[in-house]
GUTIKOL-500435 format. One record per residue: residue number from 1; residue in three letters; x, y, z of N, C-alpha, C in turn. Coordinates in pm, 1 decimal. Example, Ala and Ser with C-alpha at 12.3 -4.5 7.8 and 13.67 -1.06 7.14 Angstrom:
2
<site resi="1" resn="ala" n_X="1319.0" n_Y="-569.0" n_Z="780.0" ca_X="1230.0" ca_Y="-450.0" ca_Z="780.0" c_X="1320.0" c_Y="-330.0" c_Z="780.0"/>
<site resi="2" resn="ser" n_X="1285.0" n_Y="-225.0" n_Z="708.0" ca_X="1367.0" ca_Y="-106.0" ca_Z="714.0" c_X="1290.0" c_Y="3.0" c_Z="787.0"/>
***
This chain:
122
<site resi="1" resn="met" n_X="83.5" n_Y="-130.3" n_Z="-18.4" ca_X="6.8" ca_Y="16.4" ca_Z="19.2" c_X="75.4" c_Y="123.8" c_Z="-0.2"/>
<site resi="2" resn="asn" n_X="199.0" n_Y="113.9" n_Z="82.8" ca_X="264.4" ca_Y="241.4" ca_Z="115.2" c_X="353.9" c_Y="295.9" c_Z="-32.7"/>
<site resi="3" resn="glu" n_X="379.6" n_Y="174.5" n_Z="-119.1" ca_X="445.2" ca_Y="227.6" ca_Z="-301.3" c_X="320.5" c_Y="293.6" c_Z="-343.7"/>
<site resi="4" resn="tyr" n_X="218.5" n_Y="229.1" n_Z="-350.9" ca_X="93.9" ca_Y="272.3" ca_Z="-415.5" c_X="25.7" c_Y="414.9" c_Z="-406.3"/>
<site resi="5" resn="ile" n_X="16.8" n_Y="415.3" n_Z="-268.6" ca_X="-35.6" ca_Y="561.3" ca_Z="-234.2" c_X="72.0" c_Y="665.0" c_Z="-293.2"/>
<site resi="6" resn="met" n_X="200.1" n_Y="653.8" n_Z="-280.7" ca_X="299.4" ca_Y="731.4" ca_Z="-309.7" c_X="284.8" c_Y="757.7" c_Z="-457.7"/>
<site resi="7" resn="lys" n_X="277.6" n_Y="664.4" n_Z="-510.5" ca_X="277.0" ca_Y="673.7" ca_Z="-655.9" c_X="132.4" c_Y="750.1" c_Z="-716.7"/>
<site resi="8" resn="lys" n_X="24.4" n_Y="703.5" n_Z="-652.1" ca_X="-97.0" ca_Y="805.8" ca_Z="-696.4" c_X="-76.1" c_Y="940.6" c_Z="-667.6"/>
<site resi="9" resn="phe" n_X="-25.3" n_Y="963.6" n_Z="-564.9" ca_X="-58.0" ca_Y="1120.7" ca_Z="-505.1" c_X="78.4" c_Y="1205.4" c_Z="-547.4"/>
<site resi="10" resn="arg" n_X="195.4" n_Y="1129.4" n_Z="-649.9" ca_X="334.0" ca_Y="1226.3" ca_Z="-637.2" c_X="300.6" c_Y="1314.1" c_Z="-710.7"/>
<site resi="11" resn="phe" n_X="186.2" n_Y="1340.4" n_Z="-802.1" ca_X="153.8" ca_Y="1466.5" ca_Z="-878.6" c_X="135.9" c_Y="1577.3" c_Z="-802.3"/>
<site resi="12" resn="leu" n_X="69.1" n_Y="1567.9" n_Z="-672.1" ca_X="120.2" ca_Y="1678.0" ca_Z="-584.0" c_X="226.6" c_Y="1744.8" c_Z="-554.6"/>
<site resi="13" resn="val" n_X="322.8" n_Y="1670.6" n_Z="-533.6" ca_X="489.0" ca_Y="1702.0" ca_Z="-537.3" c_X="515.0" c_Y="1703.5" c_Z="-635.7"/>
<site resi="14" resn="asp" n_X="523.0" n_Y="1665.3" n_Z="-767.6" ca_X="606.2" ca_Y="1720.0" ca_Z="-871.4" c_X="511.6" c_Y="1812.2" c_Z="-931.8"/>
<site resi="15" resn="arg" n_X="384.7" n_Y="1805.3" n_Z="-948.2" ca_X="353.0" ca_Y="1917.1" ca_Z="-1025.0" c_X="318.9" c_Y="2058.2" c_Z="-922.6"/>
<site resi="16" resn="tyr" n_X="263.0" n_Y="2001.4" n_Z="-828.6" ca_X="213.3" ca_Y="2157.0" ca_Z="-740.2" c_X="290.1" c_Y="2197.7" c_Z="-633.5"/>
<site resi="17" resn="lys" n_X="413.7" n_Y="2120.2" n_Z="-627.9" ca_X="531.7" ca_Y="2127.7" ca_Z="-519.7" c_X="467.3" c_Y="2155.8" c_Z="-381.9"/>
<site resi="18" resn="met" n_X="420.1" n_Y="2040.0" n_Z="-356.6" ca_X="367.5" ca_Y="1973.3" ca_Z="-239.6" c_X="480.7" c_Y="1956.1" c_Z="-154.0"/>
<site resi="19" resn="glu" n_X="477.8" n_Y="1954.5" n_Z="-23.7" ca_X="553.9" ca_Y="1874.9" ca_Z="58.8" c_X="520.5" c_Y="1721.0" c_Z="78.2"/>
<site resi="20" resn="phe" n_X="590.6" n_Y="1631.4" n_Z="93.4" ca_X="554.8" ca_Y="1501.7" ca_Z="146.5" c_X="633.4" c_Y="1446.2" c_Z="249.9"/>
<site resi="21" resn="leu" n_X="542.0" n_Y="1374.3" n_Z="358.1" ca_X="599.1" ca_Y="1345.0" ca_Z="470.3" c_X="526.3" c_Y="1182.6" c_Z="513.1"/>
<site resi="22" resn="his" n_X="610.7" n_Y="1078.6" n_Z="539.5" ca_X="542.5" ca_Y="946.8" ca_Z="541.2" c_X="591.4" c_Y="954.6" c_Z="720.1"/>
<site resi="23" resn="gln" n_X="490.5" n_Y="912.7" n_Z="804.2" ca_X="512.0" ca_Y="899.4" ca_Z="941.2" c_X="467.8" c_Y="767.9" c_Z="982.8"/>
<site resi="24" resn="ile" n_X="526.8" n_Y="683.0" n_Z="1112.7" ca_X="453.1" ca_Y="564.0" ca_Z="1130.9" c_X="433.5" c_Y="616.2" c_Z="1264.9"/>
<site resi="25" resn="phe" n_X="298.9" n_Y="557.5" n_Z="1327.2" ca_X="270.4" ca_Y="564.8" ca_Z="1480.8" c_X="221.6" c_Y="462.7" c_Z="1495.1"/>
<site resi="26" resn="glu" n_X="295.9" n_Y="421.9" n_Z="1645.3" ca_X="263.0" ca_Y="304.4" ca_Z="1699.4" c_X="89.5" c_Y="282.6" c_Z="1750.8"/>
<site resi="27" resn="lys" n_X="50.5" n_Y="313.5" n_Z="1756.5" ca_X="-112.4" ca_Y="300.1" ca_Z="1749.5" c_X="-190.9" c_Y="430.2" c_Z="1747.5"/>
<site resi="28" resn="asp" n_X="-356.7" n_Y="395.9" n_Z="1690.0" ca_X="-413.2" ca_Y="487.5" ca_Z="1672.2" c_X="-431.8" c_Y="563.8" c_Z="1798.6"/>
<site resi="29" resn="val" n_X="-485.6" n_Y="732.9" n_Z="1738.3" ca_X="-465.8" ca_Y="784.6" ca_Z="1855.9" c_X="-608.2" c_Y="768.8" c_Z="1914.4"/>
<site resi="30" resn="thr" n_X="-685.5" n_Y="720.8" n_Z="1898.1" ca_X="-801.7" ca_Y="686.2" ca_Z="1960.5" c_X="-802.7" c_Y="580.0" c_Z="2023.6"/>
<site resi="31" resn="glu" n_X="-678.3" n_Y="498.3" n_Z="2012.8" ca_X="-673.9" ca_Y="382.2" ca_Z="2073.4" c_X="-735.1" c_Y="273.4" c_Z="2116.1"/>
<site resi="32" resn="lys" n_X="-860.4" n_Y="305.6" n_Z="1980.4" ca_X="-954.5" ca_Y="173.5" ca_Z="1952.3" c_X="-877.2" c_Y="53.2" c_Z="1879.0"/>
<site resi="33" resn="phe" n_X="-751.5" n_Y="101.9" n_Z="1803.7" ca_X="-687.3" ca_Y="-55.0" ca_Z="1742.3" c_X="-532.8" c_Y="17.0" c_Z="1733.8"/>
<site resi="34" resn="tyr" n_X="-461.7" n_Y="-129.0" n_Z="1772.3" ca_X="-288.0" ca_Y="-115.1" ca_Z="1753.3" c_X="-269.3" c_Y="-61.1" c_Z="1645.1"/>
<site resi="35" resn="gly" n_X="-94.0" n_Y="-39.1" n_Z="1636.4" ca_X="-83.0" ca_Y="-6.6" ca_Z="1501.4" c_X="-11.6" c_Y="-116.3" c_Z="1448.5"/>
<site resi="36" resn="pro" n_X="95.7" n_Y="-56.2" n_Z="1332.3" ca_X="119.3" ca_Y="45.4" ca_Z="1303.8" c_X="12.7" c_Y="125.4" c_Z="1206.9"/>
<site resi="37" resn="met" n_X="15.1" n_Y="282.4" n_Z="1251.7" ca_X="-39.5" ca_Y="376.5" ca_Z="1170.6" c_X="49.6" c_Y="412.5" c_Z="1067.2"/>
<site resi="38" resn="asn" n_X="34.7" n_Y="437.0" n_Z="949.7" ca_X="88.6" ca_Y="492.0" ca_Z="819.5" c_X="24.8" c_Y="656.7" c_Z="813.1"/>
<site resi="39" resn="ala" n_X="90.3" n_Y="710.6" n_Z="820.7" ca_X="15.4" ca_Y="856.9" ca_Z="788.4" c_X="130.3" c_Y="930.7" c_Z="655.3"/>
<site resi="40" resn="tyr" n_X="54.8" n_Y="944.7" n_Z="559.1" ca_X="84.8" ca_Y="994.5" ca_Z="442.0" c_X="49.1" c_Y="1132.1" c_Z="416.1"/>
<site resi="41" resn="ser" n_X="131.2" n_Y="1210.4" n_Z="455.2" ca_X="95.8" ca_Y="1368.0" ca_Z="431.7" c_X="136.1" c_Y="1417.7" c_Z="330.4"/>
<site resi="42" resn="tyr" n_X="54.3" n_Y="1523.9" n_Z="261.5" ca_X="101.3" ca_Y="1596.2" ca_Z="169.1" c_X="63.5" c_Y="1741.8" c_Z="203.3"/>
<site resi="43" resn="tyr" n_X="139.9" n_Y="1857.4" n_Z="196.0" ca_X="137.6" ca_Y="1968.8" ca_Z="252.0" c_X="188.9" c_Y="2111.9" c_Z="193.6"/>
<site resi="44" resn="asn" n_X="155.5" n_Y="2212.9" n_Z="231.3" ca_X="188.3" ca_Y="2379.3" ca_Z="165.9" c_X="171.6" c_Y="2431.0" c_Z="277.7"/>
<site resi="45" resn="asn" n_X="186.6" n_Y="2558.0" n_Z="256.0" ca_X="149.4" ca_Y="2653.7" ca_Z="376.4" c_X="-43.4" c_Y="2684.7" c_Z="381.4"/>
<site resi="46" resn="asn" n_X="-57.7" n_Y="2622.8" n_Z="293.9" ca_X="-228.3" ca_Y="2633.6" ca_Z="263.6" c_X="-288.9" c_Y="2504.4" c_Z="381.8"/>
<site resi="47" resn="gly" n_X="-223.2" n_Y="2408.2" n_Z="425.1" ca_X="-275.6" ca_Y="2347.6" ca_Z="471.0" c_X="-226.3" c_Y="2182.9" c_Z="439.7"/>
<site resi="48" resn="cys" n_X="-261.8" n_Y="2093.3" n_Z="506.0" ca_X="-203.7" ca_Y="1966.5" ca_Z="522.9" c_X="-317.7" c_Y="1820.2" c_Z="497.2"/>
<site resi="49" resn="phe" n_X="-302.4" n_Y="1737.7" n_Z="374.9" ca_X="-385.6" ca_Y="1640.7" ca_Z="324.9" c_X="-360.8" c_Y="1517.6" c_Z="373.6"/>
<site resi="50" resn="thr" n_X="-398.9" n_Y="1439.5" n_Z="486.4" ca_X="-301.9" ca_Y="1321.4" ca_Z="500.5" c_X="-419.6" c_Y="1164.0" c_Z="465.6"/>
<site resi="51" resn="ile" n_X="-335.3" n_Y="1053.2" n_Z="410.0" ca_X="-410.7" ca_Y="955.4" ca_Z="410.9" c_X="-338.3" c_Y="894.3" c_Z="494.7"/>
<site resi="52" resn="tyr" n_X="-438.2" n_Y="812.3" n_Z="584.7" ca_X="-394.4" ca_Y="773.1" ca_Z="722.6" c_X="-431.3" c_Y="595.2" c_Z="720.0"/>
<site resi="53" resn="his" n_X="-325.7" n_Y="535.3" n_Z="715.0" ca_X="-369.1" ca_Y="377.6" ca_Z="681.0" c_X="-331.1" c_Y="300.4" c_Z="802.9"/>
<site resi="54" resn="ala" n_X="-457.0" n_Y="220.6" n_Z="856.9" ca_X="-448.2" ca_Y="155.4" ca_Z="971.5" c_X="-426.5" c_Y="11.8" c_Z="936.4"/>
<site resi="55" resn="val" n_X="-276.0" n_Y="-37.2" n_Z="947.5" ca_X="-195.4" ca_Y="-151.9" ca_Z="870.0" c_X="-257.3" c_Y="-279.0" c_Z="897.4"/>
<site resi="56" resn="gln" n_X="-303.5" n_Y="-322.9" n_Z="1064.4" ca_X="-329.4" ca_Y="-414.9" ca_Z="1023.8" c_X="-486.2" c_Y="-439.0" c_Z="1032.2"/>
<site resi="57" resn="arg" n_X="-593.5" n_Y="-320.9" n_Z="1019.6" ca_X="-688.6" ca_Y="-350.3" ca_Z="912.0" c_X="-721.4" c_Y="-345.4" c_Z="816.2"/>
<site resi="58" resn="asn" n_X="-581.5" n_Y="-301.8" n_Z="741.1" ca_X="-611.9" ca_Y="-218.4" ca_Z="602.1" c_X="-752.7" c_Y="-112.7" c_Z="576.1"/>
<site resi="59" resn="glu" n_X="-720.8" n_Y="-47.0" n_Z="643.0" ca_X="-850.6" ca_Y="80.4" ca_Z="641.1" c_X="-777.4" c_Y="200.4" c_Z="612.1"/>
<site resi="60" resn="leu" n_X="-857.5" n_Y="255.4" n_Z="521.7" ca_X="-801.8" ca_Y="406.5" ca_Z="481.9" c_X="-903.5" c_Y="505.8" c_Z="541.7"/>
<site resi="61" resn="tyr" n_X="-824.8" n_Y="620.1" n_Z="578.4" ca_X="-904.0" ca_Y="732.9" ca_Z="656.0" c_X="-827.8" c_Y="855.3" c_Z="600.9"/>
<site resi="62" resn="phe" n_X="-924.7" n_Y="979.2" n_Z="585.0" ca_X="-820.2" ca_Y="1064.9" ca_Z="508.3" c_X="-858.7" c_Y="1241.4" c_Z="624.6"/>
<site resi="63" resn="tyr" n_X="-769.6" n_Y="1298.2" n_Z="596.0" ca_X="-768.8" ca_Y="1412.8" ca_Z="692.9" c_X="-733.7" c_Y="1529.7" c_Z="647.9"/>
<site resi="64" resn="tyr" n_X="-759.5" n_Y="1636.0" n_Z="684.4" ca_X="-733.3" ca_Y="1794.6" ca_Z="641.9" c_X="-660.4" c_Y="1862.6" c_Z="804.4"/>
<site resi="65" resn="ser" n_X="-559.3" n_Y="1863.0" n_Z="790.1" ca_X="-516.3" ca_Y="2001.2" ca_Z="895.6" c_X="-470.1" c_Y="2127.0" c_Z="856.7"/>
<site resi="66" resn="lys" n_X="-451.5" n_Y="2211.6" n_Z="968.4" ca_X="-395.5" ca_Y="2324.2" ca_Z="916.4" c_X="-245.1" c_Y="2366.5" c_Z="861.7"/>
<site resi="67" resn="glu" n_X="-187.5" n_Y="2257.4" n_Z="927.4" ca_X="-47.6" ca_Y="2212.9" ca_Z="900.6" c_X="-3.7" c_Y="2103.7" c_Z="945.6"/>
<site resi="68" resn="ile" n_X="132.8" n_Y="2074.3" n_Z="901.5" ca_X="181.3" ca_Y="1933.0" ca_Z="938.3" c_X="211.0" c_Y="1969.3" c_Z="1036.2"/>
<site resi="69" resn="ser" n_X="244.8" n_Y="1824.0" n_Z="1123.4" ca_X="274.0" ca_Y="1785.5" ca_Z="1257.9" c_X="305.2" c_Y="1686.6" c_Z="1269.9"/>
<site resi="70" resn="asp" n_X="413.9" n_Y="1653.6" n_Z="1361.4" ca_X="468.1" ca_Y="1500.2" ca_Z="1378.9" c_X="374.9" c_Y="1454.9" c_Z="1545.1"/>
<site resi="71" resn="ile" n_X="264.7" n_Y="1565.7" n_Z="1564.0" ca_X="171.4" ca_Y="1494.5" ca_Z="1683.7" c_X="60.1" c_Y="1412.6" c_Z="1595.0"/>
<site resi="72" resn="gln" n_X="32.7" n_Y="1325.8" n_Z="1622.1" ca_X="-12.3" ca_Y="1265.3" ca_Z="1619.7" c_X="-222.9" c_Y="1311.3" c_Z="1578.8"/>
<site resi="73" resn="val" n_X="-245.6" n_Y="1378.4" n_Z="1709.0" ca_X="-395.1" ca_Y="1425.5" ca_Z="1700.3" c_X="-397.0" c_Y="1564.8" c_Z="1604.6"/>
<site resi="74" resn="asn" n_X="-287.4" n_Y="1634.1" n_Z="1649.9" ca_X="-304.4" ca_Y="1741.0" ca_Z="1541.5" c_X="-292.7" c_Y="1727.9" c_Z="1374.8"/>
<site resi="75" resn="leu" n_X="-223.8" n_Y="1648.0" n_Z="1348.6" ca_X="-228.9" ca_Y="1578.7" ca_Z="1211.4" c_X="-409.8" c_Y="1520.8" c_Z="1180.7"/>
<site resi="76" resn="leu" n_X="-455.3" n_Y="1466.8" n_Z="1280.2" ca_X="-577.7" ca_Y="1422.7" ca_Z="1241.5" c_X="-708.3" c_Y="1515.5" c_Z="1260.9"/>
<site resi="77" resn="tyr" n_X="-668.0" n_Y="1644.4" n_Z="1254.9" ca_X="-770.2" ca_Y="1756.8" ca_Z="1266.0" c_X="-893.9" c_Y="1734.1" c_Z="1239.1"/>
<site resi="78" resn="thr" n_X="-932.1" n_Y="1749.3" n_Z="1100.1" ca_X="-1066.2" ca_Y="1728.3" ca_Z="1043.0" c_X="-1060.7" c_Y="1615.1" c_Z="977.0"/>
<site resi="79" resn="glu" n_X="-1159.0" n_Y="1508.2" n_Z="986.7" ca_X="-1166.0" ca_Y="1400.6" ca_Z="912.7" c_X="-1254.5" c_Y="1420.9" c_Z="764.8"/>
<site resi="80" resn="ile" n_X="-1196.0" n_Y="1408.6" n_Z="666.5" ca_X="-1227.2" ca_Y="1373.7" ca_Z="529.9" c_X="-1369.7" c_Y="1281.2" c_Z="511.3"/>
<site resi="81" resn="asn" n_X="-1460.1" n_Y="1295.4" n_Z="468.4" ca_X="-1588.4" ca_Y="1197.3" ca_Z="434.7" c_X="-1584.7" c_Y="1190.8" c_Z="287.0"/>
<site resi="82" resn="ile" n_X="-1537.2" n_Y="1121.0" n_Z="218.5" ca_X="-1523.4" ca_Y="1059.4" ca_Z="78.8" c_X="-1624.4" c_Y="986.3" c_Z="39.8"/>
<site resi="83" resn="asn" n_X="-1709.5" n_Y="948.7" n_Z="114.9" ca_X="-1823.2" ca_Y="882.9" ca_Z="32.8" c_X="-1912.6" c_Y="950.3" c_Z="-71.5"/>
<site resi="84" resn="asp" n_X="-1869.9" n_Y="1057.1" n_Z="-86.6" ca_X="-1954.3" ca_Y="1135.1" ca_Z="-214.0" c_X="-1832.5" c_Y="1126.0" c_Z="-329.8"/>
<site resi="85" resn="ile" n_X="-1725.4" n_Y="1105.9" n_Z="-283.0" ca_X="-1647.6" ca_Y="1097.9" ca_Z="-410.1" c_X="-1656.0" c_Y="962.5" c_Z="-454.8"/>
<site resi="86" resn="ile" n_X="-1685.3" n_Y="830.7" n_Z="-387.8" ca_X="-1652.1" ca_Y="703.5" ca_Z="-422.7" c_X="-1832.7" c_Y="637.6" c_Z="-431.6"/>
<site resi="87" resn="cys" n_X="-1916.5" n_Y="707.6" n_Z="-430.7" ca_X="-2066.2" ca_Y="667.6" ca_Z="-461.0" c_X="-2110.3" c_Y="678.4" c_Z="-579.2"/>
<site resi="88" resn="asn" n_X="-2178.5" n_Y="577.0" n_Z="-634.0" ca_X="-2280.8" ca_Y="570.3" ca_Z="-746.9" c_X="-2165.0" c_Y="534.1" c_Z="-848.5"/>
<site resi="89" resn="lys" n_X="-2035.4" n_Y="498.0" n_Z="-815.6" ca_X="-1955.0" ca_Y="485.2" ca_Z="-896.9" c_X="-1930.6" c_Y="301.2" c_Z="-950.6"/>
<site resi="90" resn="asn" n_X="-1984.8" n_Y="234.5" n_Z="-984.4" ca_X="-2017.4" ca_Y="81.6" ca_Z="-1031.9" c_X="-1909.5" c_Y="31.8" c_Z="-1046.5"/>
<site resi="91" resn="ile" n_X="-1832.4" n_Y="40.9" n_Z="-942.6" ca_X="-1676.5" ca_Y="-55.9" ca_Z="-971.6" c_X="-1682.6" c_Y="-135.4" c_Z="-797.1"/>
<site resi="92" resn="phe" n_X="-1566.3" n_Y="-245.6" n_Z="-780.1" ca_X="-1549.9" ca_Y="-294.4" ca_Z="-641.7" c_X="-1497.1" c_Y="-226.9" c_Z="-591.5"/>
<site resi="93" resn="ile" n_X="-1534.5" n_Y="-156.2" n_Z="-473.1" ca_X="-1479.1" ca_Y="-79.8" ca_Z="-400.0" c_X="-1334.7" c_Y="-147.4" c_Z="-291.9"/>
<site resi="94" resn="ser" n_X="-1268.1" n_Y="-122.5" n_Z="-343.0" ca_X="-1106.4" ca_Y="-189.7" ca_Z="-257.7" c_X="-1035.0" c_Y="-49.8" c_Z="-245.4"/>
<site resi="95" resn="asn" n_X="-926.5" n_Y="-43.9" n_Z="-170.1" ca_X="-854.3" ca_Y="71.3" ca_Z="-102.1" c_X="-788.3" c_Y="84.3" c_Z="-238.9"/>
<site resi="96" resn="arg" n_X="-743.8" n_Y="24.5" n_Z="-329.9" ca_X="-669.5" ca_Y="57.2" ca_Z="-466.1" c_X="-763.8" c_Y="144.7" c_Z="-545.9"/>
<site resi="97" resn="asn" n_X="-913.9" n_Y="89.2" n_Z="-526.7" ca_X="-993.6" ca_Y="166.6" ca_Z="-598.7" c_X="-1046.4" c_Y="305.8" c_Z="-558.6"/>
<site resi="98" resn="ile" n_X="-1051.5" n_Y="300.2" n_Z="-441.8" ca_X="-1079.7" ca_Y="431.2" ca_Z="-337.5" c_X="-950.6" c_Y="545.3" c_Z="-384.6"/>
<site resi="99" resn="leu" n_X="-845.2" n_Y="456.1" n_Z="-385.1" ca_X="-712.0" ca_Y="590.8" ca_Z="-381.3" c_X="-754.4" c_Y="633.3" c_Z="-565.3"/>
<site resi="100" resn="asp" n_X="-778.1" n_Y="536.4" n_Z="-658.3" ca_X="-784.5" ca_Y="597.1" ca_Z="-745.8" c_X="-880.5" c_Y="706.6" c_Z="-802.1"/>
<site resi="101" resn="leu" n_X="-997.4" n_Y="662.2" n_Z="-731.5" ca_X="-1115.8" ca_Y="755.9" ca_Z="-718.9" c_X="-1084.3" c_Y="903.0" c_Z="-703.7"/>
<site resi="102" resn="leu" n_X="-1009.9" n_Y="876.3" n_Z="-558.2" ca_X="-977.0" ca_Y="1010.8" ca_Z="-463.0" c_X="-854.6" c_Y="1121.7" c_Z="-565.3"/>
<site resi="103" resn="ser" n_X="-760.2" n_Y="1052.1" n_Z="-626.6" ca_X="-690.3" ca_Y="1093.3" ca_Z="-692.7" c_X="-729.1" c_Y="1178.3" c_Z="-811.9"/>
<site resi="104" resn="asn" n_X="-808.0" n_Y="1117.9" n_Z="-886.3" ca_X="-880.5" ca_Y="1149.6" ca_Z="-999.9" c_X="-985.6" c_Y="1287.8" c_Z="-980.8"/>
<site resi="105" resn="tyr" n_X="-1008.3" n_Y="1259.4" n_Z="-843.1" ca_X="-1089.1" ca_Y="1400.3" ca_Z="-788.4" c_X="-1038.7" c_Y="1510.7" c_Z="-728.8"/>
<site resi="106" resn="ile" n_X="-907.5" n_Y="1509.0" n_Z="-685.7" ca_X="-827.1" ca_Y="1596.6" ca_Z="-642.0" c_X="-807.9" c_Y="1659.6" c_Z="-747.3"/>
<site resi="107" resn="lys" n_X="-758.0" n_Y="1590.4" n_Z="-856.6" ca_X="-649.0" ca_Y="1664.2" ca_Z="-1016.0" c_X="-804.1" c_Y="1709.6" c_Z="-1048.0"/>
<site resi="108" resn="glu" n_X="-932.8" n_Y="1691.0" n_Z="-1067.1" ca_X="-1011.2" ca_Y="1773.8" ca_Z="-1124.5" c_X="-1055.3" c_Y="1874.7" c_Z="-1049.1"/>
<site resi="109" resn="gln" n_X="-1038.5" n_Y="1896.3" n_Z="-894.8" ca_X="-1092.5" ca_Y="1993.4" ca_Z="-813.8" c_X="-963.2" c_Y="2096.4" c_Z="-831.5"/>
<site resi="110" resn="ile" n_X="-842.2" n_Y="2091.7" n_Z="-853.2" ca_X="-735.8" ca_Y="2139.5" ca_Z="-864.8" c_X="-754.1" c_Y="2237.9" c_Z="-1007.3"/>
<site resi="111" resn="glu" n_X="-810.1" n_Y="2140.9" n_Z="-1105.7" ca_X="-787.1" ca_Y="2216.4" ca_Z="-1227.6" c_X="-903.3" c_Y="2312.6" c_Z="-1275.0"/>
<site resi="112" resn="thr" n_X="-1039.4" n_Y="2277.9" n_Z="-1165.0" ca_X="-1147.0" ca_Y="2390.9" ca_Z="-1192.0" c_X="-1144.3" c_Y="2475.6" c_Z="-1082.6"/>
<site resi="113" resn="lys" n_X="-1069.7" n_Y="2446.5" n_Z="-972.0" ca_X="-1118.0" ca_Y="2546.4" ca_Z="-841.0" c_X="-974.7" c_Y="2600.0" c_Z="-797.4"/>
<site resi="114" resn="gly" n_X="-851.3" n_Y="2514.1" n_Z="-843.1" ca_X="-687.5" ca_Y="2555.0" ca_Z="-780.4" c_X="-710.0" c_Y="2526.3" c_Z="-627.2"/>
<site resi="115" resn="asn" n_X="-765.7" n_Y="2414.3" n_Z="-622.2" ca_X="-735.2" ca_Y="2386.7" ca_Z="-447.0" c_X="-852.7" c_Y="2248.7" c_Z="-464.0"/>
<site resi="116" resn="phe" n_X="-790.1" n_Y="2193.1" n_Z="-331.4" ca_X="-874.3" ca_Y="2047.7" ca_Z="-287.6" c_X="-881.2" c_Y="2037.7" c_Z="-161.4"/>
<site resi="117" resn="phe" n_X="-992.7" n_Y="2022.1" n_Z="-111.8" ca_X="-1013.4" ca_Y="1989.6" ca_Z="46.4" c_X="-979.7" c_Y="2138.6" c_Z="121.0"/>
<site resi="118" resn="asn" n_X="-1001.2" n_Y="2236.1" n_Z="40.4" ca_X="-978.9" ca_Y="2392.7" ca_Z="62.9" c_X="-817.7" c_Y="2415.7" c_Z="104.4"/>
<site resi="119" resn="ile" n_X="-749.3" n_Y="2327.8" n_Z="42.6" ca_X="-604.2" ca_Y="2366.2" ca_Z="26.7" c_X="-556.3" c_Y="2420.9" c_Z="-106.9"/>
<site resi="120" resn="ser" n_X="-528.5" n_Y="2540.3" n_Z="-80.0" ca_X="-468.7" ca_Y="2611.4" ca_Z="-235.8" c_X="-380.9" c_Y="2545.8" c_Z="-289.9"/>
<site resi="121" resn="val" n_X="-345.3" n_Y="2535.8" n_Z="-437.6" ca_X="-199.6" ca_Y="2483.9" ca_Z="-445.0" c_X="-138.1" c_Y="2546.1" c_Z="-572.4"/>
<site resi="122" resn="lys" n_X="-232.1" n_Y="2720.9" n_Z="-600.9" ca_X="-169.4" ca_Y="2749.8" ca_Z="-718.4" c_X="-170.0" c_Y="2901.4" c_Z="-664.3"/>
***
């Protein structure tokens, strides 16, 4: 999953000059389950988008924060509900398909609005 996430969202770094940081946390901040928890953060001065991967459960979560942080609770400031992005798609919903849809959605948002999830990239 690690390489796939970095490959699918690499355009944020290459094309839009966002920074990237991969962090590993021992357990989830809510302590509902143990880690490792991988956080893939794409950020600039306008905000931070994080893909949060619960490795043992193989679940993905998506978050917005005002800035990058190495403090887990700060990084996971606001959860992003992606159900509207993946709903009504006639595909099997897997983590890879979710990442594909989300990557395409972000590209479309940047092209039409100049931002994604309120993070300006222009």
